[in-house]
Every structure is written in C-alpha cells, then in structure tokens.
C-alpha positions as CSV (number, residue, x, y, z in Angstrom):
1,X,-51.3,-104.6,-8.4
2,X,-53.1,-101.8,-6.5
3,X,-52.5,-98.7,-6.1
4,X,-53.9,-95.1,-4.0
5,X,-54.7,-92.3,-6.6
6,X,-56.7,-90.9,-8.3
7,X,-56.8,-91.8,-12.1
8,X,-54.7,-89.2,-14.2
9,X,-51.7,-87.5,-11.5
10,X,-48.5,-88.3,-13.5
11,X,-45.3,-88.1,-11.8
12,X,-41.8,-86.7,-13.4
13,X,-39.2,-88.6,-10.8
14,X,-38.4,-92.0,-9.1
15,X,-36.1,-92.6,-6.6
16,X,-35.7,-96.7,-7.3
17,X,-33.8,-99.0,-4.1
18,X,-31.5,-100.9,-6.0
19,X,-31.3,-104.4,-4.0
20,X,-34.5,-106.7,-4.2
21,X,-35.9,-103.6,-6.5
22,X,-34.1,-103.6,-9.1
23,X,-31.5,-106.1,-8.8
24,X,-32.1,-110.0,-8.2
25,X,-29.6,-109.1,-5.3
26,X,-30.8,-109.7,-1.2
27,X,-29.9,-113.2,-1.5
28,X,-26.1,-111.9,-1.7
29,X,-26.8,-109.6,1.3
30,X,-28.4,-112.6,4.0
31,X,-25.2,-114.6,2.5
32,X,-22.7,-112.0,3.7
33,X,-23.9,-111.4,7.4
34,X,-23.3,-114.6,8.3
35,X,-20.1,-115.7,5.7
36,X,-17.8,-112.3,7.6
37,X,-19.8,-113.5,11.2
38,X,-18.4,-116.9,10.7
39,X,-15.1,-116.2,9.3
40,X,-14.8,-114.6,13.1
41,X,-16.6,-117.5,14.9
42,X,-20.0,-115.5,15.1
43,X,-23.2,-116.5,14.7
44,X,-25.1,-114.5,12.2
45,X,-28.8,-114.8,13.5
46,X,-31.9,-113.3,11.9
47,X,-32.0,-110.3,14.8
48,X,-28.2,-109.3,14.1
49,X,-29.1,-108.9,10.6
50,X,-32.2,-107.1,10.8
51,X,-30.0,-104.5,12.6
52,X,-27.5,-104.5,10.0
53,X,-29.5,-104.0,7.5
54,X,-30.7,-100.9,8.5
55,X,-27.5,-99.0,9.4
56,X,-24.8,-97.4,7.0
57,X,-21.6,-99.6,6.1
58,X,-19.8,-97.4,8.2
59,X,-22.3,-97.9,11.1
60,X,-22.7,-102.0,10.4
61,X,-18.8,-101.9,11.0
62,X,-18.8,-100.2,14.8
63,X,-21.9,-102.3,15.1
64,X,-20.1,-106.1,14.5
65,X,-16.8,-104.3,16.4
66,X,-18.1,-102.0,19.4
67,X,-21.4,-105.4,19.8
68,X,-20.7,-108.4,17.8
69,X,-16.8,-108.1,19.0
70,X,-15.2,-108.8,15.6
71,X,-11.9,-108.2,16.3
72,X,-10.8,-105.7,13.7
73,X,-11.0,-102.3,12.1
74,X,-14.3,-100.5,10.9
75,X,-11.8,-100.3,7.7
76,X,-11.0,-104.0,7.3
77,X,-15.0,-104.7,7.9
78,X,-15.3,-103.0,5.4
79,X,-13.0,-104.0,2.6
80,X,-13.4,-107.6,3.9
81,X,-17.4,-107.3,3.0
82,X,-17.1,-105.4,0.2
83,X,-14.4,-108.7,-0.9
84,X,-17.0,-111.1,-0.5
85,X,-20.1,-109.5,-2.6
86,X,-18.5,-107.6,-5.1
87,X,-17.5,-110.3,-7.5
88,X,-21.1,-111.0,-7.4
89,X,-21.9,-107.8,-8.9
90,X,-19.5,-107.0,-10.9
91,X,-20.3,-110.5,-12.8
92,X,-23.6,-112.4,-11.7
93,X,-26.6,-110.6,-10.5
94,X,-29.6,-109.5,-13.5
95,X,-32.1,-107.4,-13.0
96,X,-35.1,-108.4,-11.6
97,X,-38.6,-109.1,-14.5
98,X,-39.7,-106.6,-15.4
99,X,-36.9,-104.0,-14.5
100,X,-35.7,-103.2,-17.8
101,X,-38.1,-102.1,-20.0
102,X,-39.6,-100.5,-16.9
103,X,-36.4,-97.7,-17.5
104,X,-36.4,-98.0,-20.8
105,X,-40.1,-96.5,-20.7
106,X,-39.4,-93.9,-18.5
107,X,-36.4,-92.4,-19.7
108,X,-37.9,-92.2,-23.5
109,X,-40.6,-90.5,-21.2
110,X,-38.9,-88.1,-20.2
111,X,-39.1,-89.4,-16.4
112,X,-35.7,-88.8,-14.2
113,X,-34.8,-91.8,-12.6
114,X,-32.3,-92.3,-9.7
115,X,-30.5,-95.2,-7.0
116,X,-30.9,-94.6,-3.5
117,X,-29.2,-97.7,-1.6
118,X,-26.9,-98.6,0.8
119,X,-25.0,-100.1,-1.3
120,X,-21.5,-99.6,-1.8
121,X,-20.8,-96.8,-5.0
122,X,-18.9,-98.9,-7.1
123,X,-20.7,-101.9,-7.2
124,X,-23.9,-100.5,-7.7
125,X,-22.0,-98.8,-10.9
126,X,-20.4,-101.4,-12.0
127,X,-23.0,-104.3,-11.9
128,X,-26.1,-101.4,-13.5
129,X,-23.3,-100.3,-16.2
130,X,-22.6,-104.4,-16.9
131,X,-26.9,-104.8,-17.8
132,X,-26.9,-102.3,-19.6
133,X,-29.0,-99.5,-17.9
134,X,-26.8,-97.1,-15.8
135,X,-27.9,-94.5,-18.8
136,X,-31.1,-94.3,-17.2
137,X,-30.4,-92.7,-14.5
138,X,-29.7,-89.3,-13.1
139,X,-27.3,-90.4,-10.4
140,X,-26.4,-93.1,-7.6
141,X,-27.2,-92.3,-4.2
142,X,-25.6,-94.4,-1.0
143,X,-26.6,-94.4,2.7
144,X,-22.7,-93.2,3.5
145,X,-23.1,-90.6,1.2
146,X,-26.1,-89.2,3.3
147,X,-24.3,-90.7,6.5
148,X,-27.6,-92.2,7.6
149,X,-29.0,-95.4,6.7
150,X,-32.8,-95.6,5.4
151,X,-34.5,-95.6,9.1
152,X,-34.0,-92.0,8.1
153,X,-36.1,-90.3,4.9
154,X,-32.5,-88.1,4.1
155,X,-31.4,-90.2,1.6
156,X,-35.0,-89.7,-0.2
157,X,-35.3,-86.2,0.5
158,X,-31.9,-85.6,-1.2
159,X,-32.4,-87.5,-3.9
160,X,-35.5,-85.5,-4.8
161,X,-33.3,-82.0,-4.6
162,X,-30.6,-83.8,-6.2
163,X,-33.6,-83.9,-9.1
164,X,-34.8,-80.8,-8.9
165,X,-37.9,-82.0,-7.7
166,X,-40.8,-82.0,-5.4
167,X,-41.3,-85.2,-3.2
168,X,-44.9,-84.9,-4.2
169,X,-43.5,-85.4,-7.7
170,X,-41.8,-88.6,-7.1
171,X,-42.4,-92.0,-6.1
172,X,-40.3,-94.1,-3.8
173,X,-39.9,-97.5,-4.8
174,X,-38.7,-99.6,-2.5
175,X,-39.0,-103.7,-1.4
176,X,-38.1,-103.7,2.2
177,X,-40.5,-102.5,5.1
178,X,-38.4,-100.5,7.1
179,X,-38.0,-98.8,3.7
180,X,-41.5,-98.3,2.9
181,X,-42.1,-96.9,6.5
182,X,-39.5,-94.5,5.9
183,X,-40.6,-93.0,2.5
184,X,-44.0,-93.1,3.7
185,X,-43.7,-91.6,7.0
186,X,-41.3,-88.4,5.2
187,X,-44.8,-87.9,2.7
188,X,-43.4,-89.6,-0.6
189,X,-45.7,-91.6,-2.6
190,X,-44.5,-94.9,-1.8
191,X,-44.1,-98.3,-4.1
192,X,-43.7,-101.7,-2.4
193,X,-42.0,-104.3,-5.3
194,X,-42.6,-108.2,-3.7
195,X,-39.3,-110.0,-3.2
196,X,-38.6,-113.1,-2.0
197,X,-36.7,-112.7,0.6
198,X,-38.8,-109.7,2.1
199,X,-42.5,-112.6,1.5
200,X,-42.5,-112.5,4.9
201,X,-43.3,-108.2,5.6
202,X,-45.3,-108.4,2.3
203,X,-48.8,-107.9,3.5
204,X,-47.9,-105.5,5.7
205,X,-45.7,-103.5,2.8
206,X,-48.8,-104.0,0.8
207,X,-51.4,-102.5,3.6
208,X,-48.5,-99.4,4.1
209,X,-47.5,-98.8,0.2
210,X,-49.6,-96.4,-2.0
211,X,-49.2,-98.8,-4.2
212,X,-48.0,-102.7,-4.9
213,X,-46.5,-104.3,-6.9
214,X,-46.0,-107.7,-8.5
215,X,-44.1,-106.9,-10.9
216,X,-41.7,-103.5,-12.3
217,X,-44.2,-103.1,-15.2
218,X,-46.1,-102.1,-13.4
219,X,-45.0,-99.2,-12.0
220,X,-45.2,-97.2,-15.9
221,X,-48.3,-96.7,-15.9
222,X,-48.4,-94.9,-12.5
223,X,-45.5,-93.0,-13.4
224,X,-47.2,-92.0,-16.5
225,X,-50.8,-91.8,-16.1
226,X,-51.3,-92.5,-12.5
227,X,-53.8,-95.0,-11.8
228,X,-57.0,-95.9,-9.0
229,X,-57.2,-98.1,-6.4
230,X,-58.8,-101.9,-7.9
C-alpha cells in the first residue's frame, strides 16, 4: 500500500464502487457479455467488453442493438442481462477480503459511506443486504440514476452532494482504470484497489491514483488518520 498524502488529513466520506471493489463479482460481468451475445450469435471480443463496461445499462443495450445487431428491443436486452446475473447477486457473490471489517470500522467512526455503481440497484441492494452490510451505506447510486457512465464524473459529484460533503472531504475507491481516471480528473482523492480481473491495468492504476490498496483493510488508516507515501 502507498498513499500520496501528508499525515493527519482525515476524510468524512467514502464513495465505494461495488463490483471488483466491495464484491468479488467482476467475473460475472466478464461472462455476461459473452453469454448474452452468444445467445444472439455474436462473439464478445475484449474490445466489445471494454466498450460496454463504460456504459450505463441503457446505453449498452442500445449499443448492442444498433452497433452489434442484436435483434431485440433495448428493454428485452436489459431484462435478459439482469436475468443472467441476478442469481449470482441474490445468492452467491461474496465480499472481498477485508471489506466487512473496513465498513464496520468506518461506520463506528461516523464516516459516511455510499455505493456508486453501474450495477442494477436491485441487485446491488440484494447482495449487500444478504451479506449484512447494507446498513453501512447511506445510499446506492447507479449509473442509470445519473444517466451517464463512469467515464463522466457525475456519479461521484452527485454522491458527494447527497452525503452533504465537499469533494475534498471524500475518498473514491475503485478498481477499474477508466473509473480511476475519471475520479482523479474530477479532483477526488482516489484509492485504487487491486482486483485480479483488472491486473493488467494495475501498474497504471497505481501510478495514477492517490493511494494503491492491495487489501481493503488498508483504507481504514487512510480515512481515519491520513498517511504518508511509503
């Protein structure tokens, strides 16, 4: 872990990504494009997956229909993708190592936390409730609520506003490089957290972010005490 921050700076809020950050779930989204497009006779290349993951689900459905030739309505595409992933969220997915104790420590310290995610609100809430951590969050905000993906900073700015905090009082925690790029560009202190599915981008994510975490437990000291680069 390292952190580009002088000791003694304390934060009042944390905006957490969900997939690959709180939940060990990125493999689901790597599979869903392949499964759904395969049902329609289309091969899901890495380029397609990289494009779709930056979009809202509504924009992704439109892209699949207009650019990839999926012969269904946007509404059907959205519903079918939710069907494919829903069982995983409702019954199977688990928190990443260190997440539970980190959330409990922040809650006990009075730090406001929220979730900002591209995932369906219903699935995010179902997973977090099942795992017993929903009470640690003020709210869940999705790309669909905002109408833009995380290649725009709107979801982070709106999350800070809903928590009643200025952005310099908030840490954004993300695993994906394009999200880290957006958060940093928007002026948020940004912590990159390691996930195996984004390992190829980890060096760049670590260089760009203000803090690089191999385990979520490392966030506790940054939020509550600040830290020095090591």
